[in-house]
C-alpha positions as semicolon CSV with decimal commas, in nm:
position;residue;x (nm);y (nm);z (nm)
1;M;10,827;12,221;0,755
2;K;10,649;12,095;0,443
3;W;10,462;11,767;0,475
4;D;10,563;11,480;0,247
5;N;10,210;11,383;0,139
6;Q;10,286;11,045;-0,017
7;L;9,929;10,918;0,007
8;I;9,785;11,227;-0,157
9;N;10,063;11,262;-0,414
10;H;10,001;10,908;-0,541
11;L;9,622;10,941;-0,545
12;Q;9,443;10,808;-0,855
13;W;9,079;10,793;-0,959
14;S;8,920;10,493;-0,789
15;N;8,739;10,351;-1,095
16;A;8,797;10,327;-1,468
17;I;8,685;10,651;-1,634
18;I;8,422;10,579;-1,900
19;N;8,447;10,783;-2,224
20;R;8,773;10,933;-2,100
21;E;8,868;11,085;-2,436
22;G;8,538;11,272;-2,469
23;K;8,551;11,389;-2,108
24;E;8,907;11,515;-2,150
25;I;8,797;11,728;-2,448
26;V;8,516;11,882;-2,241
27;A;8,756;11,926;-1,948
28;Q;8,976;12,142;-2,172
29;E;8,671;12,347;-2,277
30;I;8,567;12,410;-1,915
31;A;8,921;12,491;-1,805
32;A;8,940;12,748;-2,087
33;V;8,660;12,945;-1,916
34;A;8,885;13,027;-1,620
35;E;9,012;13,384;-1,600
36;E;9,270;13,550;-1,378
37;G;9,146;13,577;-1,020
38;D;8,846;13,344;-1,061
39;V;8,706;13,151;-0,768
40;I;8,570;12,822;-0,906
41;G;8,339;12,570;-0,744
42;A;8,433;12,210;-0,828
43;G;8,174;11,936;-0,776
44;S;8,264;11,568;-0,778
45;G;8,299;11,286;-1,028
46;S;8,541;11,178;-1,297
47;T;8,486;11,473;-1,533
48;V;8,549;11,719;-1,250
49;Y;8,864;11,523;-1,169
50;L;8,988;11,549;-1,529
51;T;8,904;11,919;-1,546
52;L;9,130;11,984;-1,248
53;F;9,423;11,848;-1,451
54;A;9,337;12,086;-1,735
55;L;9,316;12,377;-1,488
56;A;9,651;12,277;-1,333
57;E;9,809;12,282;-1,678
58;R;9,685;12,637;-1,734
59;I;9,816;12,741;-1,394
60;R;10,157;12,597;-1,480
61;K;10,182;12,737;-1,834
62;E;10,015;13,076;-1,787
63;S;10,089;13,153;-1,419
64;L;9,710;13,175;-1,382
65;H;9,588;13,270;-1,036
66;I;9,264;13,095;-0,945
67;E;9,115;12,932;-0,635
68;V;8,891;12,625;-0,616
69;I;8,616;12,546;-0,366
70;P;8,588;12,163;-0,369
71;A;8,269;11,968;-0,301
72;S;8,437;11,654;-0,168
73;A;8,748;11,529;0,009
74;E;8,875;11,350;-0,301
75;I;8,850;11,666;-0,512
76;S;9,022;11,863;-0,236
77;M;9,302;11,607;-0,222
78;T;9,337;11,619;-0,601
79;C;9,378;11,998;-0,576
80;I;9,657;11,944;-0,323
81;Q;9,816;11,685;-0,551
82;L;9,807;11,929;-0,845
83;S;9,907;12,237;-0,641
84;I;9,577;12,414;-0,715
85;P;9,500;12,676;-0,447
86;Q;9,182;12,619;-0,249
87;T;8,943;12,836;-0,051
88;T;8,606;12,785;0,122
89;L;8,254;12,926;0,116
90;W;8,336;13,087;0,450
91;N;8,582;13,311;0,267
92;K;8,448;13,355;-0,086
93;R;8,166;13,276;-0,325
94;P;8,245;13,108;-0,657
95;D;8,234;13,313;-0,975
96;W;8,129;12,995;-1,151
97;A;8,114;12,622;-1,082
98;F;8,129;12,296;-1,273
99;D;8,000;11,952;-1,187
100;G;7,867;11,628;-1,334
101;A;7,525;11,463;-1,314
102;D;7,376;11,115;-1,320
103;E;7,068;11,215;-1,521
104;V;6,968;11,527;-1,716
105;D;6,615;11,574;-1,854
106;P;6,507;11,804;-2,141
107;E;6,427;12,085;-1,893
108;R;6,785;12,067;-1,756
109;S;6,670;11,921;-1,425
110;L;6,913;11,676;-1,271
111;I;6,963;11,374;-1,051
112;K;7,301;11,383;-0,877
113;G;7,458;11,211;-0,581
114;R;7,591;10,871;-0,681
115;G;7,916;10,996;-0,529
116;G;7,734;11,099;-0,213
117;A;7,831;11,467;-0,220
118;M;7,496;11,622;-0,323
119;F;7,470;11,852;-0,019
120;K;7,795;12,039;-0,090
121;E;7,733;12,021;-0,464
122;K;7,395;12,188;-0,425
123;L;7,545;12,446;-0,193
124;L;7,806;12,533;-0,457
125;I;7,547;12,558;-0,734
126;K;7,324;12,780;-0,522
127;S;7,622;13,002;-0,431
128;S;7,765;13,035;-0,781
129;G;7,703;13,298;-1,046
130;K;7,716;13,046;-1,334
131;N;7,709;12,667;-1,344
132;F;7,830;12,415;-1,600
133;I;7,702;12,056;-1,578
134;I;7,928;11,818;-1,771
135;V;7,784;11,484;-1,887
136;D;7,815;11,234;-2,167
137;D;7,513;11,149;-2,380
138;T;7,433;10,838;-2,174
139;K;7,319;11,074;-1,893
140;L;7,050;11,240;-2,109
141;V;6,703;11,101;-2,027
142;D;6,344;11,176;-2,125
143;H;6,239;11,199;-1,761
144;L;6,420;11,189;-1,428
145;G;6,436;10,855;-1,252
146;S;6,468;10,660;-1,578
147;R;6,796;10,496;-1,479
148;F;6,894;10,601;-1,129
149;P;6,718;10,638;-0,796
150;I;6,714;10,969;-0,610
151;P;6,984;10,976;-0,340
152;V;6,861;11,127;-0,014
153;E;7,108;11,215;0,264
154;V;6,955;11,135;0,601
155;F;7,059;11,203;0,960
156;P;7,109;10,847;1,099
157;S;6,869;10,875;1,394
158;A;6,593;10,988;1,159
159;L;6,622;10,685;0,931
160;T;6,288;10,518;1,007
161;L;6,098;10,848;1,027
162;V;6,230;10,953;0,688
163;E;6,145;10,612;0,542
164;S;5,781;10,636;0,652
165;E;5,750;10,997;0,533
166;M;5,893;10,911;0,190
167;Q;5,649;10,622;0,163
168;R;5,374;10,873;0,236
169;L;5,503;11,085;-0,054
170;G;5,470;10,781;-0,283
171;A;5,816;10,623;-0,286
172;S;5,799;10,286;-0,461
173;E;6,144;10,169;-0,348
174;I;6,374;10,277;-0,064
175;A;6,716;10,121;-0,008
176;L;6,988;10,206;0,241
177;R;7,308;10,245;0,039
178;L;7,566;9,993;0,158
179;A;7,941;10,045;0,132
180;S;8,171;9,830;-0,079
181;G;8,495;9,911;0,103
182;K;8,359;9,878;0,456
183;D;8,093;9,685;0,643
184;G;7,757;9,854;0,683
185;P;7,610;10,164;0,518
186;V;7,786;10,435;0,322
187;L;7,861;10,739;0,534
188;T;7,864;11,078;0,367
189;E;8,133;11,334;0,445
190;N;7,881;11,478;0,691
191;G;7,853;11,142;0,870
192;N;7,503;11,068;0,740
193;F;7,332;10,778;0,562
194;I;7,208;10,774;0,201
195;L;6,871;10,632;0,100
196;D;6,842;10,553;-0,272
197;T;6,476;10,612;-0,349
198;R;6,254;10,558;-0,651
199;F;5,926;10,729;-0,733
200;S;5,700;10,626;-1,020
201;Y;5,656;10,993;-1,101
202;I;5,884;11,281;-1,006
203;D;5,667;11,586;-0,952
204;P;5,833;11,931;-0,977
205;S;5,752;11,981;-0,608
206;L;5,923;11,658;-0,495
207;E;6,261;11,821;-0,424
208;E;6,098;12,069;-0,187
209;N;5,878;11,801;-0,027
210;L;6,174;11,572;0,042
211;K;6,374;11,856;0,195
212;A;6,080;11,938;0,424
213;I;6,103;11,597;0,596
214;T;6,266;11,628;0,937
215;G;6,596;11,441;0,920
216;V;6,656;11,488;0,547
217;I;6,978;11,684;0,496
218;E;6,953;11,704;0,118
219;S;6,835;11,514;-0,189
220;G;6,996;11,453;-0,525
221;L;6,711;11,624;-0,709
222;F;6,808;11,951;-0,880
223;I;6,486;12,080;-1,039
224;G;6,468;12,419;-1,210
225;Y;6,828;12,531;-1,147
226;D;6,999;12,774;-1,384
227;V;7,264;12,544;-1,532
228;E;7,436;12,509;-1,868
229;I;7,463;12,150;-1,991
230;V;7,788;12,056;-2,166
231;V;7,780;11,716;-2,337
232;A;8,096;11,510;-2,395
233;K;8,048;11,318;-2,718
């Protein structure tokens, strides 16, 4: 018996999509990369969402056979809505992946994680043979931390330990991310908290130093990764 997934079938993006026209053009460009039999990692964010529609159109028109490994529940549900086949990292590794970013510096280092999915996003990027990072020009910065704090996913019981260790590393501001649709803190898909953290200077070693703190699951710093930046004008 096939489920009648009314909730998923009527799913829409939760917020207004900024620069939608530019992002849709880039979504078409990224979808054009897909080849028969590809396994594709899909991060999170509005541009990823729009790219799934472009991929679904190719599947429909060309009978293209691809599989997507999603980084978040909302991207997975969008794949179900669009009848895009899915797989997991247990079964396959992505041939290539695409994602967004909150900040991109001139060395192609990134801050990601406003959507709270940085752990799975980083896992996909590390597992993939090629990675496209899709942004608009408002995400291009001279140095990381210019506009957004660094999200850090933290095991709940380790909250105060992680706070003190990040202060020792020089954090100038640490805030527990609170939810807007529920009381209390945001919970990641792994059931963890997010600390939004600012540093006056982001050293190239900071990503590694944050990850070394007991209780830190992952950070939104992506420093020195082999990624191709695609800018939506």
